[in-house]
C-alpha positions in Angstrom: -16.1 8.0 -21.3 -12.3 7.9 -21.5 -10.2 8.2 -18.4 -6.5 8.9 -18.6 -3.9 9.2 -15.9 -1.2 11.8 -16.7 2.4 11.3 -15.9 4.4 14.1 -14.4 7.9 14.8 -15.6 8.6 17.8 -13.3 8.7 16.1 -9.9 11.7 16.6 -7.7 12.5 17.5 -4.1 13.6 21.0 -3.0 17.0 21.3 -1.5 18.2 24.0 0.9 19.2 26.3 -1.9 15.5 26.3 -3.1 14.0 27.3 0.2 13.4 30.8 -1.3 13.6 30.2 -5.0 14.6 33.5 -6.6 13.1 36.1 -4.2 11.0 38.7 -6.0 10.6 42.3 -5.1 7.3 43.0 -3.4 4.2 40.9 -3.5 3.3 40.3 -7.2 0.3 38.3 -8.3 -0.2 35.5 -10.9 -3.2 33.5 -11.9 -3.2 30.3 -14.0 -4.6 32.1 -17.0 -1.9 34.8 -17.0 0.8 32.3 -16.3 -0.4 30.3 -19.4 -0.5 33.5 -21.4 3.2 34.2 -20.8 4.2 30.6 -21.5 2.3 30.7 -24.7 3.4 34.1 -25.8 5.1 36.9 -23.8 3.6 39.5 -26.1 0.1 38.1 -25.4 0.8 38.4 -21.7 1.7 42.1 -22.2 -1.4 42.8 -24.3 -3.7 41.3 -21.7 -2.0 42.2 -18.4 -0.1 45.4 -19.0 -1.9 47.1 -21.9 -5.2 45.5 -20.8 -6.4 45.5 -24.4 -10.1 44.7 -24.7 -11.1 41.5 -26.4 -14.5 40.8 -27.9 -16.5 37.9 -26.4 -16.3 34.7 -28.4 -19.1 32.2 -28.8 -16.9 29.4 -27.4 -15.8 31.3 -24.2 -19.3 32.6 -23.6 -20.8 29.2 -23.9 -18.2 28.0 -21.4 -19.4 30.6 -19.0 -23.0 29.4 -19.3 -22.1 25.8 -18.9 -19.9 26.5 -15.9 -22.7 28.5 -14.3 -25.2 25.7 -14.8 -22.9 23.1 -13.3 -22.2 25.3 -10.3 -25.9 26.1 -9.6 -26.8 22.5 -10.2 -25.4 21.6 -6.8 -27.6 24.2 -5.1 -30.6 21.9 -5.9 -31.6 18.9 -3.7 -29.9 15.8 -5.0 -33.1 14.3 -6.5 -33.5 17.4 -8.7 -30.1 17.2 -10.2 -31.3 15.6 -13.4 -30.4 16.2 -17.1 -33.9 17.5 -17.7 -33.7 20.0 -14.9 -30.2 21.1 -15.9 -31.4 21.7 -19.5 -34.0 24.2 -18.2 -31.2 26.2 -16.5 -29.3 27.2 -19.6 -31.5 30.0 -20.9 -31.9 31.7 -17.4 -28.1 31.6 -17.1 -27.8 33.3 -20.6 -30.2 36.0 -19.5 -28.3 36.5 -16.3 -25.0 36.8 -18.1 -26.5 39.2 -20.7 -27.7 41.5 -17.9 -24.3 41.5 -16.2 -22.3 41.7 -19.4 -24.4 43.4 -22.2 -21.4 43.2 -24.6 -22.0 39.4 -25.1 -25.3 40.3 -26.9 -23.1 41.5 -29.8 -22.5 37.8 -30.6 -26.0 37.7 -32.1 -26.4 41.2 -33.3 -27.0 40.0 -36.9 -29.2 37.1 -35.9 -32.5 38.6 -37.1 -34.6 35.4 -36.7 -32.9 34.1 -33.6 -31.8 30.8 -35.3 -28.1 31.3 -34.6 -28.7 31.9 -30.9 -31.0 28.9 -30.7 -28.4 26.7 -32.3 -25.8 28.1 -29.9 -28.0 27.4 -26.9 -28.6 23.9 -28.0 -24.8 23.4 -28.2 -24.5 24.5 -24.6 -27.3 22.1 -23.7 -25.5 19.3 -25.4 -22.4 19.9 -23.2 -24.4 20.1 -20.0 -26.2 16.8 -20.9 -22.8 15.2 -21.7 -21.7 16.0 -18.1 -24.3 13.5 -16.8 -22.5 10.7 -18.8 -19.3 11.4 -16.9 -20.5 12.0 -13.3 -23.7 11.4 -11.3 -24.3 14.7 -9.4 -27.0 13.1 -7.3 -24.3 11.3 -5.3 -21.9 14.2 -5.0 -21.9 16.9 -2.4 -19.1 19.3 -3.2 -17.3 21.0 -0.3 -16.9 24.2 -2.4 -17.9 25.6 -5.8 -16.3 28.5 -7.5 -13.9 28.7 -4.7 -11.6 31.8 -4.7 -8.1 30.8 -3.4 -5.1 32.9 -2.7 -1.7 32.4 -1.1 1.7 34.1 -1.1 4.8 31.9 -1.7 8.1 32.3 0.1 9.4 34.1 -3.0 6.9 36.9 -2.5 4.8 35.8 -5.4 1.0 35.8 -4.7 -1.0 33.1 -6.5 -4.7 33.3 -6.9 -7.6 31.9 -8.9 -11.0 30.2 -8.9 -11.4 26.5 -8.4 -14.5 25.1 -10.2 -15.2 22.5 -7.6 -13.5 21.1 -4.5 -14.7 17.7 -3.1 -13.8 16.4 0.3 -14.1 12.8 1.2 -16.4 12.3 4.2 -14.4 9.5 5.8 -10.8 10.6 5.2 -11.0 14.4 4.5 -9.0 13.9 1.3 -9.4 16.6 -1.4 -10.3 16.3 -5.0 -9.9 19.3 -7.3 -12.3 19.4 -10.2 -12.2 21.7 -13.3 -14.7 21.7 -16.1 -13.6 22.2 -19.7 -16.0 22.6 -22.6 -13.4 21.9 -25.2 -11.8 18.6 -26.1 -9.1 16.8 -24.2 -5.5 17.2 -25.4 -3.9 14.5 -27.5 -1.8 11.9 -25.9 1.5 13.4 -24.8 0.1 16.9 -24.4 -1.6 16.3 -21.0 1.1 18.1 -19.0 0.3 21.5 -20.3 -3.4 21.0 -19.5 -2.6 19.8 -16.0 -0.4 22.8 -15.2 -3.5 24.8 -14.1 -4.5 22.0 -11.8 -1.1 21.7 -10.2 -1.2 25.5 -9.7 -4.5 25.1 -7.7 -3.1 22.1 -5.8 -0.1 24.2 -4.7 -2.3 27.0 -3.5 -4.6 24.6 -1.6 -1.6 22.8 -0.1 -0.2 26.1 1.2 -3.7 27.1 2.5 -4.7 23.8 4.1 -1.4 22.0 4.7 -2.8 19.1 2.7 -1.8 17.9 -0.7 -5.0 17.2 -2.8 -5.5 13.5 -3.4 -6.7 13.9 -6.9 -6.7 16.5 -9.7 -9.5 15.9 -12.2 -10.1 17.7 -15.6 -13.6 17.0 -17.1 -13.6 17.6 -20.8 -17.2 17.9 -21.9 -16.3 18.4 -25.6 -14.9 14.9 -25.9 -16.5 13.1 -22.9 -13.1 12.4 -21.3 -11.7 12.8 -17.8 -8.0 13.4 -17.1 -6.9 12.4 -13.6 -3.6 13.0 -11.8 -2.5 12.2 -8.3 0.1 14.9 -7.1 2.6 14.6 -4.3 4.7 17.1 -2.4 7.6 16.8 -4.8 5.3 17.7 -7.7 4.0 20.8 -5.9 7.5 21.9 -4.9 8.5 21.6 -8.5 5.5 23.6 -9.5 6.4 26.3 -7.0 9.9 26.5 -8.5 8.5 26.7 -12.0 6.2 29.6 -11.0 9.0 31.5 -9.3 11.2 31.1 -12.4 8.3 32.1 -14.6 7.7 35.3 -12.6 11.5 36.1 -12.8 11.1 35.8 -16.6 8.1 38.2 -16.5 10.1 40.7 -14.4 13.0 40.6 -16.8 10.7 41.2 -19.7 9.1 44.1 -17.8 12.4 45.6 -16.8 13.8 45.3 -20.3 10.6 46.3 -21.9 11.1 43.2 -24.1 7.9 41.3 -24.9 8.6 39.0 -27.8 5.9 37.2 -29.8 6.0 33.4 -29.9 4.2 32.5 -33.2 2.3 29.2 -33.1 -0.9 27.6 -34.3 -2.6 29.4 -31.4 -2.1 32.7 -33.2 -5.2 31.8 -35.3 -7.3 32.5 -32.2 -5.6 35.6 -31.1 -7.5 38.9 -31.1 -4.3 41.0 -31.4 -2.6 39.9 -34.7 -3.0 43.4 -36.1 -0.6 44.7 -33.3 1.8 41.8 -33.5 5.2 42.2 -35.1 5.1 38.6 -36.3 2.2 39.6 -38.5 3.6 43.0 -39.6 1.9 45.0 -36.8 3.2 47.4 -34.2 2.4 47.2 -30.5 1.0 50.3 -28.8 3.4 52.3 -26.6 3.9 50.7 -23.2 2.0 52.4 -20.3 4.2 54.5 -18.1 3.6 52.4 -14.9 4.7 49.2 -16.6 6.2 47.7 -13.4 3.1 48.3 -11.5 0.7 46.9 -14.1 2.7 43.7 -14.7 0.9 42.1 -11.8 -2.2 40.2 -12.6 -5.3 42.2 -11.8 -7.6 41.3 -9.0 -10.1 38.6 -10.1 -13.9 39.1 -9.6 -16.7 36.5 -9.4 -17.3 34.9 -12.7 -19.8 36.9 -14.7 -17.8 37.4 -17.9 -16.8 34.7 -20.4 -14.3 32.2 -19.2 -11.8 30.1 -21.1 -13.4 27.0 -22.7 
């Protein structure tokens, strides 16, 4: 196991001019995923949030959903039953449950006549679940919350919401630890800040909800058996709030100007919308009439569909 401590470069205190950083009209909503979309590529944000273009399920994201579900349900068991062997038996039932809720994921194996591809895929999910036990001992953990939906509205009028994989509360001190599982590999040295943005987002929401800055933010990367840890403070979270307010102002400008520019990068290789992207010779569809209304992130629902790995 590799454990790293990330170093924040965004900290700073908020002065009187920042008490209401860039007031926004109405109560608009942003999640970590959609915020990351806009920072990655404004056009991708438009495709997902305004056009709401469908995206086919991917093996990686669907596997991430299965692994998340197993790790969530693992803590429903008595502590002595939280073993690697028991966790491995939970994978196929979670796949069956997901398939019933989201039949479209079955298309991943529509050409798998003998079932070998799905068997290999299920084994890869099992490998990730078993790797979790090399990073934490779930028999000594009793999470305060799992798959916790959180929502708060900032002074700017921007509403933040999302799902926290796990929230731990220290019995003696009440300190909070925010935990998120990733089935991919940890970012390279120097790129941790982007990965930790999601966790600071959650920490800000929890701070506003509970009046308590989480003691520790923890990203568990099952793909590379690494844990990234970061200890935030109020200055960090105020800086995160300012960043989110500025981000939403940029989204509003793009909406008002109907200007959603692509940002080509290596991540384009994983984009489902290249055929519609001007950077690749494509033409985006006409914008919906109610663009201003649809620019807000849609209401989240309990996780049944594939999540980001």
